[in-house]
C-alpha positions as CSV (number, residue, x, y, z in Angstrom):
1,X,0.0,0.0,0.0
2,X,1.5,3.4,-1.0
3,X,2.4,5.8,1.8
4,X,-0.3,8.6,1.9
5,X,2.4,11.2,2.5
6,X,4.2,10.2,-0.6
7,X,0.9,10.3,-2.5
8,X,0.1,13.8,-1.1
9,X,3.6,15.0,-2.1
10,X,3.1,13.8,-5.6
11,X,-0.4,15.0,-6.2
12,X,-0.9,18.0,-3.9
13,X,-1.0,20.5,-6.7
14,X,-3.5,18.4,-8.7
15,X,-5.7,18.2,-5.6
16,X,-5.5,22.0,-5.2
17,X,-6.3,22.6,-8.8
18,X,-9.3,20.3,-8.7
19,X,-10.9,21.9,-5.6
20,X,-10.2,25.5,-6.8
21,X,-11.6,24.6,-10.3
22,X,-14.7,23.3,-8.6
23,X,-15.0,26.4,-6.5
24,X,-14.8,28.7,-9.5
25,X,-17.7,27.2,-11.3
26,X,-19.8,26.6,-8.3
27,X,-19.4,30.3,-7.4
28,X,-20.4,31.3,-10.9
29,X,-23.6,29.1,-10.8
30,X,-24.5,30.4,-7.3
31,X,-23.9,34.0,-8.5
32,X,-27.0,34.0,-10.5
33,X,-29.1,32.9,-7.5
34,X,-27.6,35.7,-5.5
35,X,-28.7,38.3,-8.0
36,X,-32.0,36.6,-8.9
37,X,-34.2,37.9,-6.1
38,X,-33.3,41.5,-6.9
39,X,-32.8,41.7,-10.7
40,X,-34.0,38.3,-12.0
41,X,-32.1,35.8,-14.0
42,X,-32.5,37.1,-17.5
43,X,-29.9,37.0,-20.3
44,X,-28.7,40.4,-19.3
45,X,-27.9,39.2,-15.7
46,X,-26.2,36.1,-16.9
47,X,-24.2,38.1,-19.5
48,X,-23.0,40.4,-16.8
49,X,-22.0,37.6,-14.4
50,X,-20.2,35.5,-17.1
51,X,-18.5,38.6,-18.6
52,X,-17.2,39.9,-15.3
53,X,-16.0,36.4,-14.0
54,X,-14.2,35.7,-17.3
55,X,-12.5,39.0,-17.2
56,X,-11.6,38.3,-13.6
57,X,-10.2,34.9,-14.4
58,X,-8.1,36.3,-17.3
59,X,-6.7,38.9,-14.9
60,X,-6.0,36.2,-12.4
61,X,-4.2,34.1,-15.0
62,X,-2.0,37.0,-15.8
63,X,-1.3,38.0,-12.2
64,X,-0.8,34.4,-11.2
65,X,1.8,33.8,-13.9
66,X,3.8,36.9,-13.2
67,X,3.7,36.3,-9.4
68,X,4.6,32.6,-9.8
69,X,7.7,33.5,-11.8
70,X,8.9,35.7,-8.9
71,X,7.9,33.5,-6.0
72,X,7.1,29.9,-7.2
73,X,6.3,28.7,-3.7
74,X,3.4,26.7,-2.4
75,X,3.0,29.0,0.6
76,X,2.3,32.0,-1.6
77,X,-0.3,30.0,-3.6
78,X,-1.8,28.9,-0.2
79,X,-2.2,32.6,0.8
80,X,-3.9,33.4,-2.5
81,X,-6.4,30.6,-2.0
82,X,-7.0,31.6,1.6
83,X,-7.7,35.2,0.5
84,X,-10.2,33.9,-2.1
85,X,-12.0,32.0,0.7
86,X,-11.9,35.0,2.9
87,X,-13.4,37.3,0.2
88,X,-16.2,34.8,-0.5
89,X,-17.0,34.9,3.2
90,X,-17.1,38.7,3.1
91,X,-19.3,38.5,0.0
92,X,-21.8,36.4,1.8
93,X,-22.1,39.0,4.6
94,X,-22.4,42.0,2.3
95,X,-24.4,40.7,-0.7
96,X,-27.9,41.6,0.5
97,X,-26.9,45.1,1.7
98,X,-25.1,45.9,-1.6
99,X,-28.0,44.5,-3.7
100,X,-30.6,46.5,-1.8
101,X,-28.5,49.7,-2.0
102,X,-28.0,49.3,-5.8
103,X,-31.6,48.4,-6.6
104,X,-32.9,51.4,-4.6
105,X,-30.6,53.9,-6.3
106,X,-30.3,52.5,-9.9
107,X,-33.1,51.5,-12.3
108,X,-31.1,50.0,-15.2
109,X,-30.8,46.3,-14.7
110,X,-27.7,46.2,-16.9
111,X,-25.9,48.7,-14.8
112,X,-27.0,47.0,-11.5
113,X,-25.9,43.6,-12.8
114,X,-22.4,44.8,-13.9
115,X,-21.7,46.8,-10.8
116,X,-22.9,44.0,-8.5
117,X,-20.9,41.4,-10.4
118,X,-17.7,43.6,-10.1
119,X,-18.3,44.2,-6.4
120,X,-19.3,40.7,-5.3
121,X,-17.5,38.4,-7.8
122,X,-14.4,40.0,-9.2
123,X,-11.9,39.7,-6.3
124,X,-12.6,36.0,-5.5
125,X,-12.5,35.2,-9.2
126,X,-9.2,37.0,-9.8
127,X,-7.7,35.2,-6.8
128,X,-9.0,31.8,-8.0
129,X,-7.7,32.5,-11.5
130,X,-4.1,32.7,-10.1
131,X,-4.2,29.1,-9.0
132,X,-3.7,27.2,-12.3
133,X,-0.7,29.2,-13.7
134,X,0.8,29.2,-10.2
135,X,0.4,25.5,-9.8
136,X,1.9,24.9,-13.3
137,X,4.9,27.1,-12.5
138,X,5.6,25.2,-9.2
139,X,5.2,21.8,-10.9
140,X,7.5,22.5,-13.8
141,X,10.8,20.7,-13.5
142,X,11.7,19.8,-17.0
143,X,11.2,21.9,-20.1
144,X,10.8,18.6,-22.1
145,X,7.6,17.9,-20.1
146,X,6.1,21.4,-20.1
147,X,3.3,20.5,-22.4
148,X,2.1,17.5,-20.5
149,X,2.4,19.3,-17.1
150,X,0.4,22.2,-18.3
151,X,-2.2,19.9,-19.9
152,X,-2.6,17.7,-16.9
153,X,-3.1,20.5,-14.4
154,X,-5.5,22.4,-16.6
155,X,-7.4,19.2,-17.4
156,X,-7.7,18.4,-13.6
157,X,-8.8,22.0,-12.9
158,X,-11.5,21.7,-15.7
159,X,-12.7,18.4,-14.3
160,X,-13.0,20.1,-11.0
161,X,-15.0,22.9,-12.6
162,X,-17.4,20.3,-14.2
163,X,-17.8,18.7,-10.8
164,X,-18.5,22.1,-9.2
165,X,-21.2,22.8,-11.8
166,X,-23.1,19.6,-11.3
167,X,-22.7,19.6,-7.5
168,X,-24.0,23.2,-7.3
169,X,-26.8,22.8,-9.8
170,X,-28.0,19.3,-8.9
171,X,-27.5,19.2,-5.1
172,X,-26.3,22.3,-3.3
173,X,-28.7,24.9,-4.7
174,X,-31.8,22.7,-4.3
175,X,-30.8,21.6,-0.8
176,X,-29.3,24.5,1.0
177,X,-29.7,28.3,1.3
178,X,-27.4,30.4,-0.9
179,X,-25.6,31.9,2.1
180,X,-24.9,28.5,3.5
181,X,-23.4,27.3,0.2
182,X,-21.2,30.4,0.1
183,X,-20.0,29.8,3.6
184,X,-19.3,26.2,2.6
185,X,-17.2,27.3,-0.4
186,X,-15.3,29.7,1.8
187,X,-14.5,27.0,4.4
188,X,-13.5,24.5,1.6
189,X,-11.0,27.1,0.1
190,X,-9.6,28.0,3.5
191,X,-9.1,24.3,4.3
192,X,-7.4,23.7,0.9
193,X,-5.1,26.7,1.7
194,X,-4.2,25.2,5.1
195,X,-3.7,21.8,3.6
196,X,-1.3,23.3,0.9
197,X,0.6,25.4,3.5
198,X,0.9,22.4,5.8
199,X,2.4,20.3,3.1
200,X,4.8,23.1,2.0
201,X,6.1,23.4,5.6
202,X,6.3,19.6,5.9
203,X,8.3,19.3,2.6
204,X,10.6,22.2,3.7
205,X,11.2,20.5,7.1
206,X,12.0,17.1,5.4
207,X,14.5,18.8,3.1
208,X,16.3,20.3,6.0
209,X,16.4,17.1,8.1
């Protein structure tokens, strides 16, 4: 039977990419339910949500790649994931107040949808967007295997995203309140960050001993 620590050491970035990929898409699906009670779930609302989250992910990919080149360490990636979880927690606390303020002061659904998406979804999405390029940079050891490394990590992240879509749409949303789901996402991301940071410190200690 393989040692679980050896397994964790080999696949810890893949595990991180999977859970963060799941969180991204679950967050996007849940976003429409957050806005729904205030502005509905029309094509305008969905367009705003998807557009802002895609822009945020693109920004995260860029920032993650640049930051990873400077500090390709798992503890830095752990901090980014922790902050994503923290901002989702903050989003959960502020979402209703922000939505009520905007709907009381703005009449255009397009403007409300875009502003709300920026305020509530942009920061967590940017932070989660940094994960894949950061994980790729940490994992890269041989230029000869760059293609397979990038492909594997992005494939695992995408599989996680698919799992997040079905989990959110088929089980979480019909079963739990939106605030409870957001708190759960926040807790999962914080646990993933602690898991990643713990492994980083363990590997660092083992290299010194």
